[in-house]
N, C-alpha and C positions, 0 to 999 in steps of 0.2 A: 504494500500500500504506500502511496506517495506521502512523504513526510514534509514538514515545513522546510527542512534543509534541501530536500529534493526540489521543492518548488522554487527555491532561490536559484538553483542551477538552471531551471527551465527558462528563466528570464534571459539567459545568455544564449544567443543564436550564433554559433561559430561560422555559419555559412552565409550570413547576410552581410551587406555592405555598409551598415550604419556605423558612423564614427563612435568610438568608445574612448572618450578622453579620461574617464575616471578609473583609476587602478587601485586594487586592494594591495596595501603595502605588506600584507602577510603572505599572500599566495600568488600575487601578480595577475589575478584574474581582472578582466576589463569589463566596464559597464557603460551603458549609454547615458545613464542619469546618476546624479550624486546620491539620490534616494536609494536606488538599487544597490549602489556600492556600500552605503551605510548599513542597509539591512543585511547584506552579505557579511560585512565585517563583524556585525553583532553575533553572527554564528561562531566566529573564532573566539570572541571575548566571553561568550555565554551571557551577554547582557540582554535582559528581557524587560523592557520598560513598560510594556502595555499589559495590564492584568484584567482578567475577566471579573466583573463585579458579582457574578453569580456562583462561580466555582473556584475563584482565585488562581486559575491557570494563567500563565504569563506567556507573552509572545514578543518577538523581536520587532514587529511592525504592526501598525494599525490595520493594515490590509488582512493579515492573518487573524487578528482579533475579530474583525468583522465577519470573516468566514467562519470562525469558531462559534460566534453567537448564534448561527443557524441551528446549532445543536439544541440550544435552549428554547428557540422559537418553534421547534418541531416542523420547520419548513420542509426538511427532507426526512420523512418518517417512513419506516418500514411497515407495510400493511400486515405483515405476518406476525412480527413480534413486538412492534411498537417502538423499537429503538430508533433514535434520531442521529443524523449525521450532518457534517459540515457542508457537504456539497453533493450534487447528483452523482458524481463519479464514485464517491465513497459509498453511497447508497446502492449503486449498481453492483459494486464489488461485494457488498454484504449480501445482496439477494442471491448471489451464487451459493451461499451457505445453505439456504433453504432449497434451492433447486438441485444442488449437488453437482452442477455442471462445472467441469474443470477441463477446458479445452487445451490448455498449454502443458506439454509434457517435457520433462527433463530427459535429454538424450543419453545421459550417463546412468542415472539410477531409476528412471521411469516415474519419478514422483510428478504429480499433476497439480496445476494451479488454476485459479479462477481468472487471473489477469497476467498479462505478459510481463509486467513490471516485477511481480513477485518471482516469476521464473528467472528473470535476469539477475535479481539479487541472490536467489538460490544457487545459480550457476557459479557464483564466486566461491562457494564452498569447495567445488571440485577444482576450480582453476587456482585457488589460493589468492585471488586478486583482492587487495585491500586499498581502494583508492582514496579513502577518507582518513586523513592524518591529523592527530592532535598537535597543535603548534606549541603546546606547553611541554609535553613529555615525549612527543614523536611516536606515540602509540598509534597504530593504524587499524582501521576497521573496514569491513566489507559493506556496511550500510551507513548512510548519513544519519539516520535516526539513532543508531548506536553511538555514533560520535557525539551527538547532542546530549545523550544521556551521560556519556563519559565526561563531558565538559563540566557537569555539575559536581563531579568529584573535586575539581580544582576550584570552582566557585563556591561550593558549599550550598548551592541553591536547592531547596526542597519545597517546591510550590504547592504540593498536594498535601493538605492538612486534614487530619481526622477531627470531626467536630465532637466526637465522643470522648477522646482521650488526649487530644492535642498532639498526637504523634504525627510526624511529617515524613513525606516520601518524595523521591526524585521522579517517580513515574506514576501516572494515573492508574495503571494496571495494578501496581503494588498497593495503592490505596484501596482500590476496589476489592482486592483479595483480603486486605486487612479488615475492612468493614464487616466482612462475614464472621469475624471473631466476635463482634458485638451483637450481630443479628442472629448468629447461629444457623444461618442459611446454608443448606446443603442440597442444592437442587439436582445434582447428578447422582443417579442411582444405578447400581449394578443389577442387571436383570437375572444374574445367576445366583448371587448370595444376598441380594437386597441391601448391601452396604452402600452408604451414601457418602458423597464427597462435595466439597465446596468449590472445586475446580474441575473443569472437563479434562484437563491434562492428567490430573491424578486418577480420574476414572479410567482414562485410556491406559495408563501404566498399570492400574489394578487388573484390568481385563486380561493383560498378558499372563497373569498368574493362572487364569482359567484356561486360556488357549495354549499356554506353553511357548508362546512366541518370544524369541530372544533375538531381536533384529540387530543388536549392537555387538559386533564380533571383534575380538582382539586380533590385530594383525601380526602379533608376535607369538601367540599360542592359539589353541583351539577353543578357549573359553569364550562364552557369549553371555549377554546380560539383557535383562528386561528394560533397563533404563540407561541413558547415556551417562548419567552420574556414576552408575556402577562400573561401566567400562573405564571411565576416567580414573576412578579410585583404584581399580585393578591395575592399570598401567603405572600409576604412581606408587602403589604399595608393593607390587610384584616385580615389575620390570625396571624400576628406577631405584638407584641407591642414594639419591640426593636427599639429604636431611638438613634443611636450612634452619630449623628451630632448635635452640639449645636451652637446657635448664639452667637458670641462674644459680641454683643451689649446688648441683653436682656435675653440671656440664654435659649431661646425657643429651644425645641428639635425637630429633624426631622429624618425621616427614611432614606432619601437619601441625598447625597451631592448636587444634582441638586436642590432639594427643598430648601436646606439651602441657596444656591447661589441666588435663586430667592427671598427668604425672605430678605436677606441682603440689597437688593435694596430698601426696604421700609425705611431702616435707612439711606442709602447713597444717595437716590434720583437718582440713575443712570438710564439712559434711553438708553440702547445700541442699540435698534432696531429703525432704521430710515426708513421712507417711501422714495422710489426711485422716486416718482412723486412730492412730496411736502416736506416741511421742517419739518413736524411733526415727533416727536420721541415718542417711547413707552417703558414702563418698561418691558412688557411681549410680547413674540412673538404672543400669542393668540390675543392680542389687535391690533397688527400690521396687522395680517391676516384679522381680522374683518374690519379694516379701509380700506385695499386694496379692499376688496370685496364690501363694501357699498359705498365708496367714489370714487373709480377708476374702479369699475366693473372688477377687476382682480381676477380670481379664479373661483371656481365652488361651487354653493350652494348644500348642501346635503338635500335630501328630504325624509321625512318619508313615507314609502310605505303604511302606514295604513291611515294616515289623511292628507298627502301631505304637512305638515308643513315643512318650510325650516330652515336649520341651517347652521352656518358657520364652525362648528367644529364637527368632527366625535364623540368625547366623549360626546358632548351634545346630538347628535342624538341617540347614544347608550343608554344613560340614559332615553331619551324620549320614545324609543321603549320598554324599560323595564317596564315603567309605563303602556303602553298599554297591555303588556303581564302579568303584575302582578308579575314579577320576582323581588325577593328581596334577593340578594346574601350576603348581609352584616348582620351578626348575632351578637347580643350583647353577650359578654362573661359572663355577670352577670345574665341576664334574657333571656327567649327564644324569644324575639322580633326580627323581621327581618326588614331590611331597604333596600331601593332602591339604595341609594348612600352612599359613605363613609362619606360625610359631615353630612348626617342625622344620621348615626350611632354615629359619634363623638358628635353631639349635644345631642343625647339621653343619651350617657354615662355620661354626666355631671349631670344627675339626680341621678346617683349612687355615686357621689362624692361631698364632701363638699368644694373642692378647688375652690376659687373665684379668677381668675387670672386677671380680668379687673377691673380697678379703675376709678371712676368718678373724673375728674380733678377739680371740683368745691366744692364738699362736702366730697370727700374722701371715699365714700361708695364703697365697693367691691361687684362685681356681677360675675356670672358664664359665661355669654355669652357676646360676643362683641356687638351683636344687642341690648341687654338689656342696656348696658352701654351708647350706643348712645341715646336711648330713655330717660334714666335717666338724661343724661347730658343736653338734650334739656329742660326737665322739670325744672331742676335747673336754667338754663339760663333764662327761662321765669319768674321764681319766683324772680330772682335777677334783672330783667328788662333789660337783654342783648338782643340785636336784631341781627339776622343773624349769630349766633354763631354755628359753626358746630363741632361735636365731632371728635376728631382725634384718 
Protein backbone atom coordinates (compact mmCIF):
# COMPACT_ATOMS: atom_id res chain seq x y z
CA UNK A 1 0.00 0.00 0.00
CA UNK A 2 1.24 3.48 -0.83
CA UNK A 3 2.66 5.36 2.13
CA UNK A 4 3.17 9.03 2.79
CA UNK A 5 6.84 8.75 1.84
CA UNK A 6 5.96 6.95 -1.38
CA UNK A 7 3.62 9.80 -2.30
CA UNK A 8 6.49 12.24 -1.84
CA UNK A 9 8.48 10.35 -4.44
CA UNK A 10 5.55 10.25 -6.85
CA UNK A 11 5.69 14.05 -7.13
CA UNK A 12 9.03 13.67 -8.91
CA UNK A 13 8.77 12.81 -12.62
CA UNK A 14 12.24 11.90 -13.92
CA UNK A 15 11.14 11.87 -17.56
CA UNK A 16 9.48 15.31 -17.85
CA UNK A 17 11.19 18.54 -18.92
CA UNK A 18 10.07 20.82 -16.09
CA UNK A 19 12.84 22.86 -14.44
CA UNK A 20 13.77 21.65 -10.96
CA UNK A 21 15.61 24.47 -9.21
CA UNK A 22 15.05 23.21 -5.63
CA UNK A 23 17.49 20.57 -4.38
CA UNK A 24 17.37 18.50 -1.18
CA UNK A 25 20.70 19.02 0.58
CA UNK A 26 20.50 15.56 2.17
CA UNK A 27 19.95 13.29 -0.84
CA UNK A 28 20.33 15.62 -3.90
CA UNK A 29 16.80 14.99 -5.19
CA UNK A 30 15.39 17.90 -7.20
CA UNK A 31 11.90 19.47 -7.09
CA UNK A 32 9.89 21.95 -9.14
CA UNK A 33 8.57 23.83 -6.08
CA UNK A 34 10.02 24.88 -2.76
CA UNK A 35 7.00 23.39 -1.02
CA UNK A 36 7.65 19.98 -2.56
CA UNK A 37 11.30 20.14 -1.48
CA UNK A 38 10.33 21.16 2.08
CA UNK A 39 7.83 18.31 2.42
CA UNK A 40 10.44 15.86 1.12
CA UNK A 41 13.10 17.16 3.52
CA UNK A 42 10.74 16.68 6.47
CA UNK A 43 10.88 12.97 5.70
CA UNK A 44 14.60 13.00 6.46
CA UNK A 45 14.29 15.02 9.66
CA UNK A 46 11.20 13.19 10.89
CA UNK A 47 9.50 16.55 11.52
CA UNK A 48 5.69 16.33 11.42
CA UNK A 49 4.19 19.77 12.06
CA UNK A 50 0.57 19.04 11.17
CA UNK A 51 -1.49 16.99 13.63
CA UNK A 52 -5.00 15.56 13.32
CA UNK A 53 -7.36 17.03 15.93
CA UNK A 54 -9.36 13.81 16.13
CA UNK A 55 -6.70 11.11 16.53
CA UNK A 56 -3.46 13.06 17.17
CA UNK A 57 -1.77 11.50 14.15
CA UNK A 58 0.87 13.81 12.68
CA UNK A 59 1.94 14.58 9.10
CA UNK A 60 4.71 16.37 7.26
CA UNK A 61 2.35 18.51 5.16
CA UNK A 62 -1.16 19.97 5.15
CA UNK A 63 -1.92 18.01 1.99
CA UNK A 64 -1.44 14.65 3.72
CA UNK A 65 -3.40 15.87 6.73
CA UNK A 66 -6.38 16.78 4.50
CA UNK A 67 -6.22 13.37 2.84
CA UNK A 68 -6.12 11.66 6.24
CA UNK A 69 -9.22 13.57 7.45
CA UNK A 70 -11.30 11.56 4.94
CA UNK A 71 -10.94 8.62 7.34
CA UNK A 72 -12.94 10.53 9.97
CA UNK A 73 -15.57 11.91 7.56
CA UNK A 74 -16.37 8.39 6.24
CA UNK A 75 -16.07 9.68 2.67
CA UNK A 76 -14.45 6.43 1.50
CA UNK A 77 -16.24 3.75 3.48
CA UNK A 78 -16.26 0.01 2.82
CA UNK A 79 -19.82 -1.26 2.37
CA UNK A 80 -18.82 -4.73 3.61
CA UNK A 81 -17.22 -3.97 6.99
CA UNK A 82 -17.72 -0.23 7.48
CA UNK A 83 -14.01 0.61 7.65
CA UNK A 84 -13.04 4.06 6.34
CA UNK A 85 -10.05 5.04 4.21
CA UNK A 86 -8.17 8.18 3.20
CA UNK A 87 -8.79 7.89 -0.57
CA UNK A 88 -10.48 5.79 -3.24
CA UNK A 89 -7.30 3.88 -4.07
CA UNK A 90 -6.89 2.68 -0.46
CA UNK A 91 -10.57 1.64 -0.42
CA UNK A 92 -10.13 -0.29 -3.69
CA UNK A 93 -7.13 -2.15 -2.30
CA UNK A 94 -9.09 -3.00 0.86
CA UNK A 95 -12.04 -4.41 -1.12
CA UNK A 96 -9.67 -7.04 -2.48
CA UNK A 97 -9.63 -8.55 1.05
CA UNK A 98 -13.37 -9.28 0.83
CA UNK A 99 -13.31 -10.47 -2.78
CA UNK A 100 -10.17 -12.55 -2.30
CA UNK A 101 -8.88 -11.45 -5.70
CA UNK A 102 -5.07 -11.36 -5.94
CA UNK A 103 -4.06 -10.97 -9.58
CA UNK A 104 -0.36 -10.15 -9.03
CA UNK A 105 1.91 -13.17 -8.44
CA UNK A 106 5.56 -13.27 -7.38
CA UNK A 107 7.64 -15.20 -9.95
CA UNK A 108 10.05 -16.45 -7.28
CA UNK A 109 7.80 -17.81 -4.49
CA UNK A 110 4.31 -17.63 -6.14
CA UNK A 111 2.92 -15.40 -3.38
CA UNK A 112 -0.01 -13.33 -4.67
CA UNK A 113 -1.03 -9.71 -4.03
CA UNK A 114 -4.05 -7.50 -4.56
CA UNK A 115 -2.04 -4.58 -6.03
CA UNK A 116 1.12 -4.32 -8.12
CA UNK A 117 2.80 -1.94 -5.63
CA UNK A 118 2.72 -4.59 -2.89
CA UNK A 119 4.26 -7.11 -5.28
CA UNK A 120 7.03 -4.64 -6.11
CA UNK A 121 7.83 -4.14 -2.41
CA UNK A 122 7.70 -7.92 -1.81
CA UNK A 123 10.15 -8.60 -4.68
CA UNK A 124 12.82 -6.69 -2.75
CA UNK A 125 12.89 -9.56 -0.23
CA UNK A 126 14.29 -11.82 -2.97
CA UNK A 127 16.53 -9.22 -4.60
CA UNK A 128 17.84 -7.80 -1.33
CA UNK A 129 17.28 -4.27 -2.62
CA UNK A 130 17.00 -1.60 0.12
CA UNK A 131 16.66 1.79 -1.60
CA UNK A 132 15.55 3.78 1.47
CA UNK A 133 18.44 4.80 3.74
CA UNK A 134 18.43 6.58 7.09
CA UNK A 135 20.61 9.71 6.98
CA UNK A 136 21.37 9.43 10.72
CA UNK A 137 22.68 5.87 11.09
CA UNK A 138 22.89 4.76 7.39
CA UNK A 139 20.58 1.81 8.04
CA UNK A 140 18.76 0.81 4.83
CA UNK A 141 15.20 -0.43 4.29
CA UNK A 142 13.24 -2.02 1.47
CA UNK A 143 10.12 0.09 2.10
CA UNK A 144 9.74 3.83 2.64
CA UNK A 145 7.14 3.27 5.35
CA UNK A 146 9.64 1.21 7.33
CA UNK A 147 12.14 4.07 7.06
CA UNK A 148 9.51 6.50 8.40
CA UNK A 149 8.87 4.22 11.38
CA UNK A 150 12.62 3.85 11.95
CA UNK A 151 13.12 7.64 11.99
CA UNK A 152 11.00 7.85 15.13
CA UNK A 153 13.77 5.90 16.90
CA UNK A 154 16.01 8.94 16.44
CA UNK A 155 13.35 11.60 17.01
CA UNK A 156 11.62 9.82 19.91
CA UNK A 157 8.25 10.65 18.37
CA UNK A 158 5.32 8.49 19.58
CA UNK A 159 2.20 10.18 18.20
CA UNK A 160 -0.28 7.36 18.91
CA UNK A 161 -1.44 7.61 22.53
CA UNK A 162 -3.75 5.29 24.44
CA UNK A 163 -6.58 7.23 26.11
CA UNK A 164 -7.00 4.53 28.76
CA UNK A 165 -3.45 4.33 30.18
CA UNK A 166 -1.51 7.14 28.43
CA UNK A 167 0.89 4.65 26.85
CA UNK A 168 2.28 5.93 23.52
CA UNK A 169 3.32 4.10 20.34
CA UNK A 170 5.22 4.86 17.16
CA UNK A 171 2.73 3.03 14.90
CA UNK A 172 -1.07 3.12 14.75
CA UNK A 173 -1.15 -0.67 14.36
CA UNK A 174 0.65 -1.11 17.69
CA UNK A 175 -1.88 1.18 19.37
CA UNK A 176 -4.79 -0.79 17.89
CA UNK A 177 -3.31 -4.04 19.19
CA UNK A 178 -2.70 -2.47 22.59
CA UNK A 179 -6.29 -1.25 22.90
CA UNK A 180 -7.49 -4.84 22.85
CA UNK A 181 -5.73 -5.28 26.21
CA UNK A 182 -8.27 -2.85 27.70
CA UNK A 183 -11.31 -4.07 25.77
CA UNK A 184 -10.50 -7.78 26.00
CA UNK A 185 -11.57 -8.12 22.36
CA UNK A 186 -10.61 -11.40 20.67
CA UNK A 187 -12.55 -11.50 17.40
CA UNK A 188 -10.52 -14.24 15.69
CA UNK A 189 -11.60 -17.79 16.55
CA UNK A 190 -10.04 -21.13 15.63
CA UNK A 191 -12.68 -23.38 14.06
CA UNK A 192 -10.85 -26.50 15.27
CA UNK A 193 -10.39 -25.90 19.00
CA UNK A 194 -12.46 -22.69 19.51
CA UNK A 195 -9.44 -20.80 20.91
CA UNK A 196 -9.75 -17.04 20.33
CA UNK A 197 -7.13 -14.45 19.42
CA UNK A 198 -6.89 -10.66 19.37
CA UNK A 199 -4.94 -10.61 16.08
CA UNK A 200 -5.48 -12.40 12.78
CA UNK A 201 -1.73 -13.11 12.50
CA UNK A 202 -1.76 -15.03 15.79
CA UNK A 203 -4.71 -17.11 14.60
CA UNK A 204 -2.82 -17.84 11.37
CA UNK A 205 0.23 -19.00 13.34
CA UNK A 206 -2.01 -21.07 15.63
CA UNK A 207 -3.67 -22.86 12.72
CA UNK A 208 -0.29 -24.28 11.69
CA UNK A 209 -0.34 -26.33 14.91
CA UNK A 210 -3.43 -28.13 13.59
CA UNK A 211 -2.30 -28.42 9.97
CA UNK A 212 1.33 -29.27 10.80
CA UNK A 213 2.48 -26.68 8.27
CA UNK A 214 6.09 -25.51 8.81
CA UNK A 215 6.80 -23.05 6.00
CA UNK A 216 9.94 -21.53 7.53
CA UNK A 217 12.86 -23.85 6.75
CA UNK A 218 16.45 -23.47 7.91
CA UNK A 219 18.92 -23.22 5.02
CA UNK A 220 21.71 -24.75 7.15
CA UNK A 221 19.92 -27.87 8.44
CA UNK A 222 16.67 -29.75 7.88
CA UNK A 223 14.72 -28.14 10.74
CA UNK A 224 11.55 -26.16 9.96
CA UNK A 225 9.26 -23.91 12.01
CA UNK A 226 5.69 -22.68 12.31
CA UNK A 227 6.75 -19.02 12.63
CA UNK A 228 9.53 -16.84 11.25
CA UNK A 229 10.53 -15.90 14.81
CA UNK A 230 11.21 -19.58 15.52
CA UNK A 231 13.51 -19.82 12.50
CA UNK A 232 15.30 -16.61 13.48
CA UNK A 233 15.84 -17.86 17.04
CA UNK A 234 17.00 -21.24 15.75
CA UNK A 235 19.68 -19.68 13.54
CA UNK A 236 20.82 -17.43 16.37
CA UNK A 237 20.97 -20.15 19.03
CA UNK A 238 22.12 -23.15 16.99
CA UNK A 239 24.17 -21.92 14.03
CA UNK A 240 25.69 -18.76 15.51
CA UNK A 241 28.33 -18.52 18.23
CA UNK A 242 28.04 -14.75 18.67
CA UNK A 243 27.38 -13.73 22.30
CA UNK A 244 27.35 -9.93 22.57
CA UNK A 245 25.73 -9.67 26.04
CA UNK A 246 27.92 -10.15 29.13
CA UNK A 247 27.01 -10.39 32.81
CA UNK A 248 28.37 -7.45 34.89
CA UNK A 249 28.76 -9.73 37.93
CA UNK A 250 30.61 -12.76 36.56
CA UNK A 251 31.38 -11.90 32.92
CA UNK A 252 29.39 -14.83 31.48
CA UNK A 253 28.34 -14.26 27.85
CA UNK A 254 24.85 -14.65 26.38
CA UNK A 255 23.32 -14.55 22.91
CA UNK A 256 20.26 -12.46 23.83
CA UNK A 257 19.52 -9.67 26.27
CA UNK A 258 16.59 -11.64 27.72
CA UNK A 259 18.92 -14.54 28.61
CA UNK A 260 21.23 -12.07 30.34
CA UNK A 261 18.37 -10.53 32.34
CA UNK A 262 17.28 -13.95 33.55
CA UNK A 263 20.85 -14.88 34.48
CA UNK A 264 21.39 -11.68 36.52
CA UNK A 265 18.60 -12.84 38.87
CA UNK A 266 20.97 -15.61 40.01
CA UNK A 267 23.23 -12.90 41.45
CA UNK A 268 20.55 -10.48 42.68
CA UNK A 269 18.12 -13.10 44.03
CA UNK A 270 15.19 -11.26 42.43
CA UNK A 271 11.86 -13.11 42.22
CA UNK A 272 9.60 -10.89 40.10
CA UNK A 273 6.93 -13.52 39.38
CA UNK A 274 4.30 -13.96 42.11
CA UNK A 275 1.42 -16.42 42.37
CA UNK A 276 -2.01 -14.77 42.32
CA UNK A 277 -3.43 -17.45 44.63
CA UNK A 278 -0.76 -17.68 47.33
CA UNK A 279 2.27 -15.76 48.59
CA UNK A 280 4.91 -17.80 46.71
CA UNK A 281 7.27 -15.95 44.37
CA UNK A 282 9.48 -17.29 41.58
CA UNK A 283 12.62 -16.31 39.72
CA UNK A 284 11.44 -17.69 36.37
CA UNK A 285 8.02 -17.56 34.62
CA UNK A 286 8.41 -21.25 33.78
CA UNK A 287 8.46 -22.17 37.48
CA UNK A 288 5.41 -19.98 38.13
CA UNK A 289 3.48 -21.70 35.32
CA UNK A 290 4.42 -25.12 36.72
CA UNK A 291 3.34 -24.03 40.20
CA UNK A 292 -0.05 -22.76 38.96
CA UNK A 293 -0.70 -25.99 37.08
CA UNK A 294 0.33 -28.41 39.86
CA UNK A 295 -0.77 -26.52 42.98
CA UNK A 296 -3.83 -24.59 41.77
CA UNK A 297 -4.88 -26.60 38.69
CA UNK A 298 -4.70 -23.46 36.54
CA UNK A 299 -3.72 -24.02 32.92
CA UNK A 300 -3.64 -26.95 30.51
CA UNK A 301 -1.39 -29.98 30.48
CA UNK A 302 0.36 -30.72 27.18
CA UNK A 303 0.20 -34.38 26.14
CA UNK A 304 2.58 -36.31 23.90
CA UNK A 305 0.53 -37.87 21.09
CA UNK A 306 2.89 -40.86 20.98
CA UNK A 307 3.16 -42.01 24.62
CA UNK A 308 0.57 -39.74 26.33
CA UNK A 309 3.16 -38.33 28.75
CA UNK A 310 2.12 -34.94 30.16
CA UNK A 311 4.17 -31.73 30.21
CA UNK A 312 3.70 -28.24 31.58
CA UNK A 313 5.68 -26.44 28.85
CA UNK A 314 5.59 -26.64 25.06
CA UNK A 315 9.40 -26.60 24.75
CA UNK A 316 9.70 -29.68 26.98
CA UNK A 317 7.05 -31.48 24.92
CA UNK A 318 8.81 -30.52 21.68
CA UNK A 319 12.11 -31.93 22.96
CA UNK A 320 10.35 -35.11 24.13
CA UNK A 321 8.73 -35.69 20.72
CA UNK A 322 12.14 -35.22 19.06
CA UNK A 323 13.47 -38.16 21.09
CA UNK A 324 10.63 -40.35 19.83
CA UNK A 325 11.34 -39.38 16.21
CA UNK A 326 15.12 -39.47 16.55
CA UNK A 327 15.46 -35.87 15.36
CA UNK A 328 18.80 -34.28 16.30
CA UNK A 329 18.97 -30.74 14.84
CA UNK A 330 21.96 -29.52 16.86
CA UNK A 331 25.26 -30.25 15.12
CA UNK A 332 28.74 -29.93 16.62
CA UNK A 333 30.91 -27.50 14.66
CA UNK A 334 34.05 -29.52 15.46
CA UNK A 335 32.93 -33.11 14.82
CA UNK A 336 29.94 -34.59 12.92
CA UNK A 337 27.96 -35.54 16.05
CA UNK A 338 24.28 -34.50 16.29
CA UNK A 339 22.24 -33.78 19.44
CA UNK A 340 18.60 -33.46 20.41
CA UNK A 341 18.90 -30.31 22.54
CA UNK A 342 21.10 -27.22 22.68
CA UNK A 343 22.12 -28.17 26.23
CA UNK A 344 23.41 -31.56 25.09
CA UNK A 345 25.38 -29.89 22.31
CA UNK A 346 26.84 -27.34 24.74
CA UNK A 347 27.84 -30.11 27.14
CA UNK A 348 29.46 -32.07 24.31
CA UNK A 349 31.44 -29.09 23.04
CA UNK A 350 33.26 -28.97 26.37
CA UNK A 351 35.05 -32.17 25.32
CA UNK A 352 36.75 -30.18 22.55
CA UNK A 353 37.87 -27.41 24.92
CA UNK A 354 40.39 -27.23 27.75
CA UNK A 355 38.56 -24.37 29.45
CA UNK A 356 37.45 -25.22 33.01
CA UNK A 357 35.00 -22.57 34.15
CA UNK A 358 33.71 -24.14 37.41
CA UNK A 359 35.78 -24.16 40.61
CA UNK A 360 35.32 -26.24 43.79
CA UNK A 361 34.98 -23.88 46.78
CA UNK A 362 36.74 -26.31 49.17
CA UNK A 363 39.83 -27.54 47.32
CA UNK A 364 40.03 -25.01 44.46
CA UNK A 365 40.01 -27.63 41.69
CA UNK A 366 38.67 -26.45 38.31
CA UNK A 367 36.35 -28.62 36.22
CA UNK A 368 34.47 -28.20 32.92
CA UNK A 369 30.89 -28.96 33.95
CA UNK A 370 28.63 -27.53 36.64
CA UNK A 371 27.30 -31.00 37.49
CA UNK A 372 30.86 -32.26 37.97
CA UNK A 373 31.79 -29.48 40.39
CA UNK A 374 28.72 -30.28 42.52
CA UNK A 375 29.75 -33.94 42.75
CA UNK A 376 33.35 -32.96 43.53
CA UNK A 377 32.20 -30.45 46.17
CA UNK A 378 30.15 -33.18 47.90
CA UNK A 379 33.13 -35.54 47.95
CA UNK A 380 35.36 -32.85 49.46
CA UNK A 381 32.77 -32.03 52.12
CA UNK A 382 32.47 -35.74 53.05
CA UNK A 383 36.25 -36.05 53.37
CA UNK A 384 36.45 -32.97 55.58
CA UNK A 385 33.58 -34.20 57.75
CA UNK A 386 30.97 -31.57 56.78
CA UNK A 387 27.32 -32.61 56.83
CA UNK A 388 24.46 -31.38 54.65
CA UNK A 389 26.66 -29.05 52.63
CA UNK A 390 25.32 -28.22 49.21
CA UNK A 391 27.26 -26.91 46.26
CA UNK A 392 26.33 -23.42 45.15
